[in-house]
C-alpha positions, -999 to 999 in steps of 0.1 A, spaced: -444 -292 224 -419 -295 196 -393 -266 192 -383 -246 161 -349 -257 147 -323 -228 141 -320 -225 102 -285 -236 95 -261 -210 82 -262 -224 51 -299 -221 46 -296 -182 54 -269 -174 28 -251 -187 -1 -219 -206 10 -188 -192 -6 -183 -229 -18 -213 -229 -37 -205 -194 -52 -168 -206 -58 -185 -236 -77 -210 -214 -96 -178 -192 -107 -158 -225 -119 -186 -236 -137 -192 -202 -157 -151 -202 -166 -153 -238 -178 -180 -232 -200 -165 -203 -215 -131 -220 -215 -145 -250 -232 -165 -228 -259 -131 -211 -269 -117 -247 -274 -145 -258 -298 -146 -228 -317 -105 -232 -326 -112 -271 -330 -139 -264 -353 -114 -246 -374 -93 -279 -373 -123 -299 -386 -127 -280 -412 -89 -280 -420 -90 -319 -420 -119 -321 -443 -99 -299 -471 -68 -316 -464 -85 -351 -471 -101 -337 -505 -62 -323 -511 -52 -359 -506 -79 -375 -528 -68 -350 -556 -31 -363 -552 -15 -328 -539 -5 -342 -506 -2 -378 -489 -31 -387 -469 -6 -397 -439 5 -362 -431 -32 -349 -437 -40 -376 -411 -12 -367 -386 -24 -332 -388 -59 -343 -379 -50 -365 -352 -27 -338 -336 -59 -317 -337 -78 -340 -322 -53 -347 -291 -47 -306 -285 -85 -304 -284 -87 -334 -258 -56 -321 -236 -72 -285 -235 -109 -303 -226 -92 -322 -198 -74 -292 -185 -102 -271 -182 -128 -291 -172 -107 -301 -140 -99 -264 -132 -62 -272 -135 -56 -235 -145 -79 -217 -120 -44 -202 -99 -31 -188 -130 -37 -151 -135 -54 -154 -168 -71 -188 -162 -80 -192 -198 -45 -191 -207 -51 -173 -242 -15 -173 -252 -7 -207 -248 -39 -220 -261 -34 -200 -293 5 -213 -292 -8 -249 -295 -30 -243 -326 -1 -220 -339 22 -248 -335 -1 -273 -351 -4 -250 -382 33 -246 -385 37 -284 -382 9 -287 -412 32 -264 -432 62 -286 -424 42 -318 -430 27 -307 -463 50 -284 -480 27 -275 -512 1 -263 -488 25 -240 -469 8 -206 -482 -28 -220 -473 -15 -229 -437 3 -196 -433 -32 -180 -444 -48 -202 -418 -28 -185 -393 -50 -156 -392 -78 -175 -375 -57 -183 -349 -46 -143 -344 -81 -131 -351 -91 -152 -319 -60 -143 -299 -65 -104 -306 -97 -107 -290 -87 -122 -258 -50 -114 -252 -32 -80 -243 -15 -63 -268 19 -75 -253 11 -113 -255 -4 -110 -291 30 -93 -302 51 -120 -285 27 -144 -301 32 -129 -335 69 -129 -333 73 -165 -321 48 -176 -350 67 -157 -378 101 -170 -367 86 -205 -366 73 -200 -401 104 -187 -416 123 -214 -401 98 -241 -415 102 -225 -450 137 -223 -449 142 -259 -440 114 -270 -468 131 -255 -494 101 -248 -510 89 -212 -516 52 -200 -505 27 -214 -533 -9 -221 -538 -18 -254 -551 -30 -248 -586 -15 -272 -611 -55 -280 -621 -88 -273 -618 -94 -296 -584 -63 -279 -571 -78 -247 -576 -110 -250 -565 -98 -266 -531 -74 -241 -524 -101 -214 -529 -122 -235 -505 -95 -236 -482 -89 -197 -485 -125 -189 -484 -134 -212 -452 -102 -195 -434 -118 -161 -444 -155 -174 -426 -135 -189 -397 -121 -154 -390 -155 -140 -392 -171 -163 -372 -144 -158 -342 -151 -119 -344 -190 -123 -342 -192 -129 -301 -170 -99 -303 -196 -79 -324 -226 -92 -306 -204 -83 -269 -198 -47 -284 -235 -43 -292 -245 -53 -257 -218 -30 -242 -233 -3 -260 -269 -10 -247 -256 -14 -212 -237 22 -218 -268 40 -233 -291 22 -202 -267 35 -177 -264 69 -191 -304 69 -189 -305 58 -155 -275 83 -146 -297 114 -165 -328 98 -141 -307 100 -113 -295 134 -118 -330 147 -125 -341 130 -95 -313 147 -75 -333 179 -84 -367 174 -90 -396 161 -70 -403 125 -83 -442 129 -81 -448 167 -94 -416 169 -116 -409 203 -101 -376 214 -86 -375 195 -51 -372 219 -17 -333 216 -16 -332 229 -54 -357 255 -51 -340 268 -17 -305 268 -35 -322 286 -66 -338 312 -44 -303 321 -25 -288 322 -62 -316 344 -76 -314 368 -41 -276 374 -47 -281 381 -85 -308 406 -76 -284 423 -52 -259 426 -75 -285 438 -102 -308 460 -79 -338 438 -94 -367 432 -78 -375 394 -67 -407 381 -51 -414 345 -36 -447 330 -37 -455 306 -9 -485 283 -20 -507 259 -1 -536 240 -12 -567 246 9 -582 215 31 -557 194 15 -557 169 47 -593 165 44 -591 159 8 -568 133 15 -589 117 45 -617 116 23 -607 106 -10 -574 88 -4 -539 98 -9 -541 83 -46 -566 114 -50 -544 134 -35 -516 125 -54 -535 134 -85 -545 170 -75 -508 173 -66 -495 166 -99 -523 183 -119 -518 215 -98 -481 213 -104 -489 208 -144 -514 238 -142 -491 259 -126 -461 251 -147 -479 256 -183 -485 293 -169 -454 299 -153 -428 324 -173 -394 304 -184 -376 327 -161 -394 317 -128 -390 288 -107 -416 266 -91 -407 236 -67 -424 217 -41 -419 230 -8 -437 205 15 -463 179 12 -491 204 -6 -469 235 -2 -453 250 -33 -426 278 -37 -428 297 -67 -396 323 -70 -403 351 -96 -372 371 -111 -376 407 -120 -410 410 -101 -423 429 -72 -450 421 -52 -478 441 -67 -468 426 -103 -466 390 -84 -506 390 -78 -511 388 -117 -497 354 -121 -511 340 -89 -546 351 -101 -540 334 -133 -531 302 -115 -562 305 -94 -584 310 -124 -568 281 -143 -576 260 -114 -614 267 -115 -616 262 -155 -597 230 -156 -627 211 -134 -616 182 -109 -645 160 -118 -619 133 -131 -606 131 -98 -639 134 -79 -672 146 -89 -680 183 -76 -643 183 -62 -629 220 -62 -595 230 -56 -581 263 -43 -549 275 -27 -538 304 -4 -507 321 -11 -482 346 9 -462 370 -14 -431 387 2 -405 407 -18 -366 405 -13 -350 431 8 -314 441 6 -295 420 31 -319 397 35 -315 361 38 -335 333 22 -348 322 56 -361 356 68 -376 361 30 -397 329 36 -405 337 70 -424 368 56 -440 347 28 -452 323 57 -464 351 75 -486 363 46 -499 328 37 -510 320 75 -525 358 71 -547 342 38 -559 311 57 -569 335 84 -587 352 60 -610 326 48 -584 307 25 -585 310 -16 -570 342 -14 -532 360 -18 -516 381 8 -484 400 12 -458 409 36 
């Protein structure tokens, strides 16, 4: 007879190696996305610089050198991130170092092509827009200080003041194009942040809704929507103390649906649940806003009637009984008739919730002995 082979640990649980691989793949994809985003700006710059070279504003050699440097930077960071060489760093995506390489590239462009220095300086905003979304405030400020110092040195060494090429229509058009594309890149870099903000807001709304639902379920019965046993008992204890302080009357009504066990066995638990929900809805609609209703046990309910004595408490219970008979139950089962027995007990000075409920339970038992579908008091 062939024996079953025990499953290897790797068959039962994901290995830590596979989890690490998945995390590394996610990091690599995100890091390479950042590299592509910044490198796309270099590509746009290269196209416009080529047009400036054709117009004679700058020589094609520094324009080509700028493009080659951008390609080398992209290749370098692609190799670094693909091989996971930064995974041991505190921030493996190295936002400060990555942005610094791109800032150096722009400053080099300023030095190689002085007539375009104002455009390259403006283009630094693209890098800082990316950096501000991913680095810490301290890193961003440090990067800003280094770049401003570098730009000042380049301008001092070149001996040319900040200027936009505008000697003719072509240069003015290309300058406008360069500025427009730089602004477009800044917006494009910020788009993921806007999407992330919307996503986070959506998650926050969902969490708030879940928290609200959890808070509701902590105090309410999930099936009927009434207070659960713990909450209605806590309410009873609080109202008893209030009645003691104000010397007002307080009555509890312990309600039990008649023959509910038989209903469950005959029609099924789904029908029983529907009866419980309809009963709770009917009683809740007729109750006063100052009264409290809760599910005490399976088919038993507890009503706490404030500022109400035993005699007056019979009025709402009779109103509940008449409403149940008037609504009809054919939508649950043809010919079904739902009735209840209930016991009333009015609070006595110094009485505990347990003692008050015990008297109400005695009255409820008496109602059942008297044939059910009636109200008794203790």
